[in-house]
Residue frames relative to the residue before (quaternion, step in Angstrom):
aa qw qx qy qz dx dy dz
M 1.0000 0.0000 0.0000 0.0000 0.00 0.00 0.00
P 0.4274 -0.7114 0.4802 0.2841 3.63 -0.71 0.97
S 0.4577 -0.6837 0.4961 0.2773 3.53 -1.05 0.77
T 0.5155 -0.6292 0.4854 0.3207 3.54 -1.20 0.55
P 0.4272 -0.7146 0.4795 0.2774 3.58 -0.68 1.05
P 0.5338 -0.6280 0.4495 0.3443 3.55 -1.02 0.72
C 0.4664 -0.6714 0.5031 0.2804 3.54 -1.13 0.71
S 0.4264 -0.7164 0.4870 0.2605 3.58 -0.81 0.96
P 0.6199 -0.5552 0.3934 0.3908 3.59 -1.18 0.54
I 0.6379 0.5267 -0.3418 0.4459 3.59 1.01 -0.78
R 0.6635 0.4983 -0.3091 0.4647 3.55 0.93 -0.93
S 0.6281 0.5380 -0.3358 0.4509 3.60 1.04 -0.74
R 0.6556 0.5015 -0.3159 0.4679 3.58 0.97 -0.84
H 0.6431 0.5140 -0.3263 0.4645 3.59 1.00 -0.79
A 0.6547 0.5081 -0.3159 0.4619 3.57 0.97 -0.86
L 0.6429 0.5182 -0.3240 0.4618 3.58 1.01 -0.81
A 0.6553 0.5101 -0.3173 0.4579 3.59 0.94 -0.91
A 0.6494 0.5119 -0.3187 0.4634 3.57 0.95 -0.88
G 0.6502 0.5230 -0.3172 0.4506 3.56 1.00 -0.83
L 0.6590 0.5055 -0.3077 0.4642 3.57 0.98 -0.83
L 0.6427 0.5104 -0.3262 0.4691 3.58 0.99 -0.80
S 0.6466 0.5134 -0.3238 0.4621 3.57 0.98 -0.81
L 0.6457 0.5162 -0.3181 0.4641 3.56 1.01 -0.83
A 0.6458 0.5160 -0.3198 0.4630 3.59 0.98 -0.84
A 0.6487 0.5210 -0.3231 0.4509 3.57 0.99 -0.80
L 0.6586 0.4968 -0.3070 0.4746 3.56 1.09 -0.71
L 0.7029 0.4824 -0.2722 0.4462 3.57 0.97 -0.87
A 0.5999 0.6139 -0.3664 0.3593 3.62 1.00 -0.74
P 0.6766 0.4603 -0.3236 0.4750 3.67 0.78 -0.82
A 0.6341 0.5225 -0.3430 0.4552 3.60 1.00 -0.74
A 0.6443 0.5108 -0.3221 0.4692 3.59 0.98 -0.81
S 0.6438 0.5242 -0.3223 0.4548 3.57 0.99 -0.85
R 0.6451 0.5113 -0.3276 0.4638 3.58 0.97 -0.80
A 0.6503 0.5067 -0.3219 0.4655 3.58 0.97 -0.80
D 0.6572 0.5050 -0.3078 0.4672 3.58 0.98 -0.84
A 0.6416 0.5153 -0.3249 0.4662 3.57 1.01 -0.80
T 0.6391 0.5213 -0.3208 0.4658 3.58 0.99 -0.81
E 0.6546 0.5139 -0.3045 0.4633 3.57 1.00 -0.87
L 0.6605 0.5066 -0.3108 0.4589 3.59 0.98 -0.84
R 0.6550 0.4919 -0.3169 0.4780 3.59 0.98 -0.79
A 0.6134 0.5329 -0.3495 0.4664 3.59 1.10 -0.64
S 0.6236 0.5248 -0.3392 0.4697 3.60 1.05 -0.71
H 0.6328 0.5258 -0.3343 0.4597 3.56 1.00 -0.78
A 0.6624 0.4947 -0.3101 0.4693 3.58 0.92 -0.86
Q 0.6686 0.5108 -0.3003 0.4493 3.57 0.96 -0.85
L 0.7603 0.3796 -0.1902 0.4917 3.59 1.02 -0.82
R 0.3145 0.8045 -0.4749 0.1682 3.58 1.28 -0.02
D 0.6904 0.4868 -0.2907 0.4494 3.61 0.86 -0.91
Q 0.7025 0.4522 -0.2629 0.4826 3.58 1.16 -0.55
L 0.6492 0.5405 -0.3003 0.4430 3.57 1.29 -0.16
R 0.3485 0.6978 -0.5400 0.3163 3.58 1.10 0.59
P 0.5958 -0.5810 0.3951 0.3892 3.63 -1.01 0.69
N 0.3620 -0.7350 0.5337 0.2096 3.56 -0.93 0.95
A 0.7624 -0.3750 0.2609 0.4584 3.57 -1.29 -0.13
H 0.7058 0.4395 -0.2531 0.4946 3.57 1.22 -0.43
G 0.6083 -0.6114 0.3351 0.3791 3.59 1.24 0.25
H 0.6054 0.5461 -0.3641 0.4501 3.59 1.23 0.14
A 0.2219 -0.7422 0.6181 0.1333 3.58 -0.97 0.91
L 0.3480 0.7483 -0.4825 0.2934 3.56 -0.03 1.28
H 0.1792 -0.7409 0.6380 0.1092 3.51 -1.38 0.37
I 0.1417 -0.7996 0.5819 0.0441 3.58 -0.86 0.99
D 0.0084 0.7835 -0.6205 0.0334 3.53 -1.02 0.87
S 0.0789 -0.7907 0.6053 0.0465 3.56 -1.24 0.39
V 0.1369 -0.7706 0.6188 0.0675 3.54 -1.26 0.54
E 0.1459 -0.7594 0.6288 0.0819 3.54 -1.02 0.88
Q 0.0688 -0.7802 0.6217 0.0066 3.54 -0.76 1.12
Q 0.7508 -0.4049 0.2618 0.4515 3.56 -1.26 0.11
D 0.8284 0.0820 -0.0066 0.5541 3.57 0.91 -0.88
R 0.7368 0.3586 -0.2217 0.5286 3.60 1.17 0.45
L 0.1623 -0.7535 0.6302 0.0941 3.54 -1.18 0.74
T 0.0447 -0.8017 0.5960 -0.0096 3.56 -0.99 0.87
G 0.0589 -0.7748 0.6287 0.0311 3.53 -1.04 0.86
D 0.1262 -0.7899 0.5986 0.0423 3.56 -1.03 0.88
V 0.0559 -0.7463 0.6611 0.0536 3.54 -1.11 0.79
F 0.0891 -0.7555 0.6483 0.0297 3.57 -0.80 1.10
A 0.0787 0.8346 -0.5331 0.1145 3.58 -0.61 1.07
V 0.3251 -0.6878 0.6123 0.2152 3.52 -1.29 0.55
L 0.1701 -0.7990 0.5736 0.0603 3.56 -0.68 1.15
D 0.3620 -0.7218 0.5486 0.2170 3.56 -0.98 0.83
H 0.5192 0.5689 -0.4376 0.4639 3.53 0.86 1.06
P 0.5141 -0.6445 0.4560 0.3352 3.62 -0.97 0.73
F 0.6439 -0.5629 0.3701 0.3628 3.52 -1.16 0.71
A 0.6370 0.5434 -0.3452 0.4240 3.61 0.92 -0.84
K 0.6493 0.5098 -0.3150 0.4683 3.59 1.00 -0.79
V 0.6695 0.4995 -0.2978 0.4621 3.58 0.89 -0.95
S 0.6753 0.5084 -0.2911 0.4481 3.55 0.85 -0.98
A 0.6707 0.5014 -0.3038 0.4543 3.59 0.89 -0.92
A 0.6674 0.5119 -0.3061 0.4459 3.58 0.97 -0.84
L 0.7727 0.3904 -0.2022 0.4579 3.59 0.79 -0.99
R 0.5684 0.5692 -0.3947 0.4440 3.59 1.26 0.18
E 0.6620 0.5066 -0.3003 0.4635 3.59 1.27 -0.18
P 0.4492 -0.7188 0.4537 0.2751 3.63 -0.58 1.05
A 0.6382 0.5371 -0.3374 0.4364 3.61 0.96 -0.83
N 0.6214 0.5397 -0.3422 0.4532 3.58 1.04 -0.69
W 0.6185 0.5555 -0.3449 0.4358 3.56 1.09 -0.67
C 0.6148 0.5156 -0.3560 0.4790 3.59 1.09 -0.56
D 0.6297 0.5153 -0.3339 0.4758 3.61 1.06 -0.69
I 0.6522 0.4980 -0.3042 0.4839 3.58 1.16 -0.60
L 0.7321 0.4703 -0.2561 0.4211 3.56 0.71 -1.10
I 0.6164 0.5603 -0.3574 0.4223 3.61 1.14 -0.47
L 0.5619 0.6528 -0.3814 0.3357 3.63 1.16 -0.39
P 0.6382 0.4985 -0.3681 0.4568 3.69 0.80 -0.71
F 0.6326 -0.6187 0.3233 0.3354 3.54 -0.99 0.93
N 0.7551 0.4223 -0.2360 0.4426 3.61 0.98 -0.69
T 0.5241 0.5708 -0.4506 0.4432 3.63 1.20 0.27
K 0.2261 -0.8256 0.5101 0.0847 3.56 -0.59 1.16
S 0.7901 -0.1077 0.0599 0.6005 3.58 1.16 -0.48
C 0.0372 -0.7700 0.6363 0.0288 3.55 -1.32 0.38
H 0.0124 0.7895 -0.6116 0.0501 3.56 -0.87 1.00
V 0.3583 -0.6990 0.5775 0.2226 3.55 -1.13 0.74
Q 0.0559 -0.7872 0.6141 0.0034 3.53 -0.98 0.94
N 0.1019 -0.7836 0.6120 0.0322 3.56 -0.90 0.98
A 0.1468 0.7813 -0.5900 0.1413 3.56 -0.73 1.07
G 0.8609 0.0024 -0.0247 0.5082 3.55 -0.80 1.04
G 0.7079 -0.4561 0.2603 0.4723 3.58 1.06 0.69
D 0.6338 0.5047 -0.3330 0.4824 3.60 1.26 -0.09
T 0.2421 -0.7665 0.5814 0.1255 3.56 -1.08 0.78
A 0.0181 -0.7945 0.6066 -0.0216 3.55 -0.94 0.94
L 0.2536 -0.7138 0.6269 0.1819 3.54 -1.27 0.50
L 0.1984 -0.7727 0.5961 0.0902 3.57 -0.68 1.14
V 0.0184 -0.8352 0.5439 -0.0796 3.55 -0.27 1.34
R 0.1789 -0.7549 0.6221 0.1051 3.55 -1.08 0.79
I 0.1067 -0.7933 0.5992 0.0136 3.56 -0.74 1.15
G 0.0220 0.8310 -0.5522 0.0632 3.57 -0.70 1.09
R 0.7346 -0.3719 0.3206 0.4683 3.51 -1.17 -0.70
K 0.6763 -0.5418 0.3264 0.3776 3.54 -1.28 0.19
Y 0.6570 0.4578 -0.3374 0.4949 3.60 1.18 -0.15
D 0.6889 -0.4554 0.3444 0.4466 3.56 -1.30 0.18
Q 0.0595 0.8043 -0.5784 0.1221 3.55 -0.81 1.05
P 0.4872 -0.6474 0.4834 0.3314 3.64 -0.87 0.83
P 0.5655 -0.6345 0.3974 0.3459 3.62 -0.91 0.86
E 0.6502 0.5397 -0.3389 0.4137 3.59 0.96 -0.75
Q 0.6627 0.4741 -0.3091 0.4904 3.59 1.23 -0.26
A 0.6116 0.5514 -0.3401 0.4540 3.59 1.30 -0.13
Y 0.6105 -0.5519 0.4197 0.3828 3.57 -1.30 0.36
R 0.3166 -0.7588 0.5460 0.1609 3.54 -1.00 0.88
L 0.0256 -0.7665 0.6417 -0.0106 3.55 -0.92 1.00
Q 0.1349 -0.7755 0.6124 0.0733 3.58 -0.84 0.96
F 0.1338 -0.8073 0.5741 0.0285 3.54 -0.34 1.31
G 0.2975 -0.6887 0.6294 0.2029 3.54 -0.89 0.92
W 0.2072 -0.7948 0.5645 0.0826 3.57 -0.83 1.03
R 0.0701 0.8089 -0.5784 0.0793 3.58 -0.90 0.92
S 0.3074 -0.6942 0.6183 0.2031 3.52 -1.07 0.80
A 0.2112 -0.8320 0.5044 0.0935 3.57 -0.20 1.31
A 0.7949 -0.0278 0.0376 0.6049 3.61 1.12 -0.55
S 0.0466 0.7752 -0.6287 0.0404 3.54 -1.11 0.74
Q 0.1554 0.7941 -0.5537 0.1966 3.52 0.09 1.39
P 0.6591 -0.5173 0.3489 0.4198 3.64 -1.16 0.33
D 0.7983 0.2445 -0.1378 0.5328 3.61 1.13 -0.51
Y 0.7791 0.2076 -0.1419 0.5743 3.59 1.22 0.32
F 0.0835 0.7676 -0.6355 0.0040 3.54 -1.09 0.69
E 0.0810 -0.7842 0.6146 0.0282 3.50 -1.26 0.50
T 0.0743 -0.7788 0.6228 0.0100 3.54 -0.92 1.00
R 0.1062 -0.8097 0.5764 0.0294 3.58 -0.94 0.89
L 0.0789 -0.7468 0.6591 0.0420 3.53 -1.12 0.83
Q 0.0499 0.8088 -0.5823 0.0656 3.59 -0.87 0.91
A 0.0809 -0.7799 0.6206 0.0089 3.54 -0.96 1.02
A 0.4456 -0.7291 0.4522 0.2557 3.57 -0.73 1.04
D 0.8144 0.1704 -0.0532 0.5522 3.59 0.92 -0.91
G 0.0883 -0.7931 0.6019 0.0308 3.53 -1.18 0.68
P 0.6939 -0.4901 0.3263 0.4145 3.59 -1.26 -0.01
V 0.8758 0.1599 -0.0845 0.4475 3.52 -1.39 0.34
G 0.7678 -0.4074 0.2141 0.4457 3.57 0.68 1.08
T 0.5366 0.5914 -0.4285 0.4227 3.61 1.17 0.42
R 0.0718 -0.8052 0.5885 -0.0125 3.57 -1.20 0.52
D 0.8381 0.2605 -0.1583 0.4523 3.52 -1.42 0.09
Y 0.0975 0.7986 -0.5775 0.1387 3.55 0.60 1.21
R 0.0074 -0.7993 0.6005 -0.0231 3.56 -0.95 0.91
I 0.0232 -0.7381 0.6741 0.0129 3.52 -1.07 0.90
Q 0.0178 0.7988 -0.5975 0.0684 3.56 -0.59 1.17
V 0.0314 -0.7964 0.6034 -0.0261 3.55 -0.73 1.12
S 0.0362 0.7851 -0.6157 0.0573 3.56 -0.82 1.04
A 0.0393 -0.8075 0.5881 -0.0242 3.56 -1.15 0.64
T 0.0621 -0.7683 0.6367 0.0209 3.52 -1.31 0.52
P 0.5046 -0.6506 0.4544 0.3401 3.64 -1.01 0.61
I 0.0964 -0.7650 0.6336 0.0635 3.54 -1.21 0.64
E 0.7494 -0.4179 0.2651 0.4399 3.55 -1.31 0.14
G 0.7788 0.3582 -0.2582 0.4454 3.55 -1.26 0.50
G 0.5678 -0.6201 0.3814 0.3843 3.57 1.17 0.40
R 0.5174 0.6362 -0.4140 0.3951 3.57 1.18 0.51
T 0.3526 -0.7218 0.5622 0.1966 3.56 -1.34 0.09
F 0.2438 -0.7327 0.6174 0.1501 3.53 -1.08 0.84
L 0.0648 -0.8295 0.5533 -0.0397 3.55 -0.62 1.18
R 0.1187 -0.7564 0.6375 0.0857 3.53 -1.17 0.69
L 0.0823 -0.7603 0.6429 0.0434 3.56 -0.90 0.96
N 0.0693 -0.7873 0.6125 -0.0137 3.54 -0.70 1.18
Y 0.0043 -0.7986 0.5991 -0.0574 3.56 -0.67 1.17
S 0.1408 0.8025 -0.5656 0.1278 3.58 -0.78 0.98
Y 0.0105 0.7726 -0.6336 -0.0379 3.52 -1.32 0.28
G 0.3845 -0.7064 0.5472 0.2315 3.54 -1.27 0.50
F 0.0901 -0.7966 0.5964 0.0408 3.55 -1.24 0.33
G 0.3150 -0.7250 0.5815 0.1925 3.54 -1.29 0.49
F 0.8012 -0.2774 0.1937 0.4936 3.55 -1.21 -0.43
S 0.6833 0.4823 -0.2996 0.4590 3.60 0.87 -0.92
G 0.6270 0.5321 -0.3334 0.4610 3.57 1.08 -0.67
R 0.6523 0.5010 -0.3159 0.4731 3.58 0.97 -0.82
M 0.6413 0.5195 -0.3307 0.4577 3.60 0.98 -0.78
A 0.6485 0.5197 -0.3141 0.4590 3.57 1.02 -0.83
M 0.6525 0.5072 -0.3124 0.4684 3.58 0.99 -0.80
Q 0.6533 0.5069 -0.3144 0.4663 3.58 0.97 -0.79
A 0.6277 0.5233 -0.3346 0.4693 3.57 1.06 -0.72
Y 0.6497 0.5093 -0.3102 0.4714 3.59 0.98 -0.85
L 0.7019 0.4676 -0.2714 0.4637 3.58 0.87 -0.94
G 0.6729 0.4869 -0.3019 0.4680 3.57 1.17 -0.39
T 0.7308 0.3582 -0.2129 0.5407 3.59 1.30 -0.18
V 0.8547 0.1002 -0.0535 0.5065 3.60 -0.40 -1.21
G 0.7185 0.4405 -0.2545 0.4743 3.60 1.14 -0.52
A 0.3790 0.7772 -0.4542 0.2145 3.58 1.28 0.00
D 0.7711 0.3683 -0.1911 0.4830 3.60 0.93 -0.83
K 0.5193 0.6613 -0.4087 0.3550 3.58 1.25 -0.03
V 0.1459 -0.7895 0.5936 0.0556 3.56 -1.13 0.72
G 0.4427 -0.6617 0.5372 0.2785 3.52 -1.37 0.24
F 0.6677 -0.5192 0.3778 0.3768 3.56 -1.20 -0.60
T 0.5736 0.5909 -0.3940 0.4081 3.60 1.13 -0.46
V 0.3209 -0.7453 0.5556 0.1810 3.58 -0.81 1.02
T 0.1879 -0.8145 0.5446 0.0684 3.56 -0.66 1.15
G 0.7964 -0.1328 0.1019 0.5811 3.61 1.22 -0.24
R 0.4081 -0.6706 0.5511 0.2829 3.55 -1.34 -0.31
D 0.4065 -0.6914 0.5285 0.2783 3.55 -1.08 0.66
R 0.7458 -0.4185 0.2652 0.4454 3.59 -1.27 -0.02
D 0.6708 0.4624 -0.2929 0.5004 3.58 1.25 -0.36
G 0.5649 -0.6260 0.3748 0.3854 3.57 1.27 0.07
Q 0.4884 0.6592 -0.4391 0.3662 3.58 1.25 0.14
P 0.5419 -0.6493 0.4176 0.3324 3.60 -0.99 0.78
Q 0.2278 -0.7201 0.6386 0.1473 3.51 -1.23 0.68
Y 0.2396 -0.8172 0.5175 0.0834 3.54 -0.73 1.12
I 0.6142 -0.5650 0.4165 0.3606 3.51 -1.24 0.58
R 0.2122 -0.7755 0.5859 0.1014 3.53 -1.13 0.76
G 0.6690 0.5463 -0.3384 0.3734 3.55 -1.22 -0.46
V 0.8175 -0.2716 0.1846 0.4732 3.54 -1.26 -0.49
R 0.6239 0.5235 -0.3593 0.4557 3.60 1.06 -0.57
G 0.6075 0.5319 -0.3496 0.4752 3.56 1.08 -0.66
A 0.6556 0.5251 -0.3100 0.4455 3.57 0.97 -0.89
I 0.6874 0.4632 -0.3007 0.4717 3.64 0.85 -0.88
E 0.6262 0.5274 -0.3485 0.4563 3.61 1.05 -0.60
R 0.6385 0.5232 -0.3362 0.4534 3.60 1.00 -0.73
T 0.6734 0.4902 -0.2996 0.4653 3.57 0.92 -0.91
S 0.6364 0.5287 -0.3245 0.4584 3.60 0.96 -0.86
M 0.6589 0.5080 -0.3071 0.4620 3.57 0.96 -0.88
R 0.6348 0.5282 -0.3407 0.4494 3.61 0.95 -0.79
Y 0.6649 0.4845 -0.3139 0.4739 3.59 0.96 -0.79
Y 0.6297 0.5183 -0.3492 0.4614 3.60 0.97 -0.71
L 0.6694 0.4948 -0.3046 0.4630 3.59 0.88 -0.91
A 0.6067 0.5429 -0.3527 0.4612 3.59 1.13 -0.56
I 0.6245 0.5171 -0.3306 0.4830 3.60 1.02 -0.76
D 0.6761 0.4966 -0.2926 0.4590 3.56 0.86 -0.98
A 0.6451 0.5175 -0.3201 0.4621 3.60 0.98 -0.82
Y 0.6312 0.5288 -0.3330 0.4594 3.58 1.00 -0.81
L 0.6793 0.4870 -0.2905 0.4658 3.58 0.90 -0.92
Q 0.6243 0.5420 -0.3461 0.4436 3.60 1.00 -0.73
A 0.7423 0.4302 -0.2257 0.4615 3.56 0.94 -0.91
A 0.5009 0.7102 -0.4076 0.2802 3.59 1.20 -0.38
S 0.6821 0.4932 -0.2926 0.4538 3.61 1.12 -0.58
A 0.5414 0.6145 -0.4048 0.4068 3.61 1.26 -0.16
P 0.6294 -0.4961 0.4137 0.4320 3.60 -1.21 0.31
A 0.6462 -0.5833 0.3275 0.3673 3.57 -0.97 0.87
P 0.6807 0.4885 -0.3331 0.4326 3.68 0.81 -0.77
Q 0.7017 0.4693 -0.2643 0.4665 3.59 1.20 -0.44
Q 0.5082 0.7121 -0.4027 0.2694 3.56 1.20 -0.39
L 0.6389 0.5341 -0.3492 0.4297 3.60 0.89 -0.81
E 0.6849 0.4756 -0.2945 0.4668 3.57 0.82 -0.97
R 0.6251 0.5276 -0.3389 0.4648 3.59 1.03 -0.71
R 0.6510 0.5154 -0.3221 0.4547 3.59 0.96 -0.82
L 0.6635 0.5106 -0.3065 0.4529 3.55 0.86 -0.94
Q 0.6758 0.4871 -0.2949 0.4680 3.57 0.85 -0.94
A 0.6706 0.5067 -0.3076 0.4460 3.58 0.91 -0.90
W 0.6589 0.4995 -0.3261 0.4583 3.60 0.93 -0.84
F 0.6698 0.4893 -0.3188 0.4586 3.59 0.86 -0.85
D 0.6388 0.5254 -0.3324 0.4533 3.61 0.92 -0.88
S 0.6866 0.4936 -0.2945 0.4453 3.58 0.85 -0.94
S 0.6793 0.4874 -0.3041 0.4566 3.58 0.90 -0.88
E 0.6573 0.5138 -0.3180 0.4503 3.59 1.06 -0.68
R 0.5300 0.5962 -0.4237 0.4291 3.61 1.22 -0.10
Y 0.7314 0.3030 -0.1929 0.5797 3.59 1.28 -0.29
P 0.0111 -0.8607 0.5089 0.0137 3.64 0.69 1.02
R 0.5970 0.5778 -0.3737 0.4123 3.59 1.04 -0.69
Q 0.7627 0.3572 -0.1892 0.5049 3.58 1.01 -0.75
L 0.8558 0.2927 -0.0702 0.4208 3.56 0.72 -1.10
H 0.5133 0.6555 -0.4476 0.3265 3.62 1.11 -0.22
E 0.0160 -0.8080 0.5885 -0.0228 3.56 -0.91 0.99
M 0.8029 -0.0275 0.0790 0.5902 3.61 1.02 -0.75
D 0.5775 -0.5764 0.4372 0.3783 3.56 -1.27 0.23
R 0.7148 -0.4831 0.3036 0.4044 3.55 -1.29 0.41
S 0.6912 0.4916 -0.3070 0.4317 3.60 0.74 -1.01
T 0.6375 0.5174 -0.3336 0.4632 3.60 1.01 -0.72
Y 0.6596 0.5045 -0.3075 0.4645 3.58 0.91 -0.91
L 0.6999 0.4768 -0.2937 0.4433 3.59 0.74 -1.01
S 0.6486 0.5111 -0.3272 0.4594 3.59 0.93 -0.81
M 0.6594 0.5117 -0.3076 0.4569 3.57 0.93 -0.91
K 0.7139 0.4653 -0.2702 0.4481 3.59 0.81 -0.97
R 0.6176 0.5275 -0.3606 0.4585 3.60 0.98 -0.70
H 0.6543 0.5083 -0.3047 0.4697 3.56 1.00 -0.82
E 0.6678 0.5031 -0.3064 0.4550 3.60 0.92 -0.89
V 0.6652 0.4881 -0.3105 0.4721 3.59 0.93 -0.82
E 0.6426 0.5118 -0.3303 0.4648 3.59 0.96 -0.80
R 0.6499 0.5074 -0.3128 0.4715 3.56 0.97 -0.85
Q 0.6455 0.5212 -0.3160 0.4602 3.59 1.04 -0.78
Q 0.6701 0.4944 -0.2980 0.4666 3.58 0.94 -0.85
T 0.6198 0.5336 -0.3323 0.4697 3.57 1.09 -0.70
A 0.6485 0.5121 -0.3145 0.4672 3.56 0.98 -0.86
L 0.6474 0.5140 -0.3238 0.4603 3.60 0.98 -0.75
R 0.6541 0.5037 -0.3171 0.4668 3.60 0.98 -0.78
D 0.6745 0.4890 -0.2940 0.4684 3.56 1.01 -0.81
């Protein structure tokens, strides 16, 4: 009987790689189903808190402060069908159209190299600022799940400004009744000693009077008292990103030449509904700044 030839090391490595890929393919749908089930459970749990508020948004905001990490969550009901939401948020270029809307994003470019997709984002101050003077964040972009009833997109940057690190933006969604979509936006970042010192300096000066969205109590007149400090800060940023997604979806049905202006107007209008938390500048200043930043970004892409 002929002996079985020994398996070569190269063939063994190829077989192992193929086996791992097959295992990943089997596990990914199962993970997506589990994530979809968890998201629908969150919707059921938060149903009473997801009634439209005085500003027309059905949402719930939460935040967590850990020893070396801050996390903000926005759970929201979108008046857009799941197919529209999923298609929009699966495209990296659309994310640059979304991320440029908050006042402190100075530029965003999609970069593809070796099969990997990244978003090169510049984060600066609230006034007009050249991108090269702003902080650079390189977000790796990944479509983590794309199912008929669930999708998930993840952005992650290893390094950030002023001693911060491991930035994560995770957006997941599932269809719900009435042709609407339930969406979760999770935004977080880590920090070390220098990052904590920078945050404390900010909160002790220009950020001293700023608040978030979580209600911590009522004053003697019955008015809500809102969370402050680092949790207030992460809630404000999370809300700005959520409003940017909503503004993008609102403008998506307009003719292409009108979409940018619709997005800018929608984002500013929505943020001004929460002046206690989100007001930074007047409309004309914001629109002028953003039109210039987008034009500069488009010029850079053409060049």
